[in-house]
C-alpha positions, -999 to +999 in steps of 0.1 A: -945+061+726-943+061+688-923+089+673-927+103+638-903+086+614-887+100+583-875+073+559-838+070+554-843+071+516-860+105+519-829+119+536-808+104+508-830+119+481-830+153+498-792+151+501-789+144+464-812+172+455-793+196+477-760+185+461-775+189+426-786+224+434-752+233+449-733+219+420-757+233+394-755+268+409-717+266+412-711+251+377-708+285+361-685+301+388-655+291+367-669+310+337-656+345+345-640+372+324-604+383+331-614+420+334-644+443+337-631+468+310-617+461+275-587+483+265-589+505+235-578+490+201-544+498+187-562+519+161-596+532+155-616+510+132-622+538+107-585+536+098-597+506+077-616+509+045-631+474+042-647+452+068-655+415+071-670+394+099-663+356+102-688+331+116-686+324+153-662+296+163-668+276+195-640+262+217-637+225+213-645+217+249-680+233+245-687+226+208-704+191+211-730+201+236-764+203+219-777+232+241-745+251+235-749+246+197-784+261+198-771+290+218-743+296+193-768+297+165-789+322+184-759+344+192-749+343+155-784+355+145-783+383+169-748+393+159-757+393+122-787+415+129-766+441+146-732+441+130-738+432+093-758+464+086-732+484+103-702+471+084-722+471+051-727+508+056-690+513+064-681+493+033-704+514+012-690+546+025-655+535+016-664+522-019-638+530-045-609+533-020-590+503-034-569+486-024-574+500+011-570+480+044-594+453+056-604+447+092-616+412+098-638+405+129-633+370+143-657+361+171-652+330+193-671+315+222-644+305+245-666+293+274-703+286+276-729+268+297-764+273+283-796+259+300-822+254+274-860+258+278-868+222+283-842+219+311-857+250+328-892+235+326-881+202+341-854+213+366-859+250+371-832+266+392-817+231+399-803+232+364-779+260+374-770+293+358-762+300+322-731+319+312-710+328+281-677+344+273-668+356+238-634+366+227-635+388+195-603+393+175-602+424+152-574+417+127-556+434+098-563+410+070-532+417+051-506+418+079-523+395+103-517+421+131-542+420+160-558+454+164-580+444+193-590+413+212-618+423+236-636+398+259-674+398+265-693+381+293-730+376+302-747+354+327-783+344+335-789+334+371-805+301+379-834+315+399-842+341+372-841+314+346-866+293+366-890+321+373-890+332+336-891+296+322-858+302+304-865+337+291-835+352+309-813+324+295-823+334+260-820+371+268-784+364+277-777+354+241-791+388+229-771+408+254-738+393+245-744+402+208-753+437+219-720+441+238-700+430+208-719+453+184-716+483+208-678+478+211-675+476+173-695+507+167-680+528+195-644+521+184-650+531+148-645+569+151-622+567+181-603+540+199-620+540+233-623+504+245-655+494+263-671+472+289-668+434+291-702+430+307-688+417+340-694+451+357-732+444+353-729+413+375-753+415+405 
């Protein structure tokens, strides 16, 4: 009696796909923040009279990846939209208070894995999750003293990215900028700290 056969190569391909899914889904497990809550700054930001923000830096291990580069540009755009008007208003309100103290905001992407739209279209959930961690240093420009160094985290799940054709991956880049902006604004009048974004993890 003949029995149905399943080609050996099909088993091999299925195994490869399963491994790819497992590895892709787990590739972002190492991208995790150290805490769920950022501590309060050493001083409220309104103790300063002048404010500057530096361009985002990317850790060397992630800087050469083309998808990560596009993600960094999008985060920078979102950060500029939210923080620049805020600090412009603070600078205007403090106009004439020379020399005064200057607070410099230095954002850095310390870890990132970004799945772009074309990868989502071709690979869907197999491409894995997107995730990003940003460390932002708030520094006294004259003394170099660190006033605060909060960490921010966002993730876009693999399946959500597949169902939305990459929309959730792109939304992650907006959310991380909102976290940084909210922390900056909320610690202006009073030093209160704020969330890292990890507590929103499903």
